[in-house]
C-alpha positions in Angstrom: -10.7 -22.1 1.4 -7.4 -19.8 0.0 -4.4 -21.5 1.4 -3.3 -18.3 2.6 -4.8 -18.7 5.9 -2.8 -16.0 8.7 -2.3 -18.3 11.7 -3.6 -15.4 13.8 -7.5 -16.2 12.5 -6.7 -19.4 11.9 -6.7 -19.4 15.8 -10.4 -18.2 16.6 -13.6 -19.0 15.2 -14.1 -14.9 15.4 -10.9 -15.0 13.0 -11.6 -17.6 10.7 -15.3 -16.4 10.5 -14.5 -12.5 9.1 -11.5 -14.6 6.9 -14.3 -16.1 5.1 -16.7 -13.5 5.0 -13.2 -11.4 3.8 -13.1 -13.9 1.3 -16.7 -14.1 0.3 -16.6 -10.3 -0.4 -13.1 -10.2 -2.4 -14.5 -12.9 -4.8 -17.7 -11.0 -5.3 -15.8 -8.3 -6.1 -13.2 -9.8 -8.6 -16.7 -11.4 -10.4 
């Protein structure tokens, strides 16, 4: 995972999941 996780997203499971999915989409798009 990236080290640039927004504190607000890390505070909640939903936020973390949203950030994780966003990271997956970004990674897939970057390929």
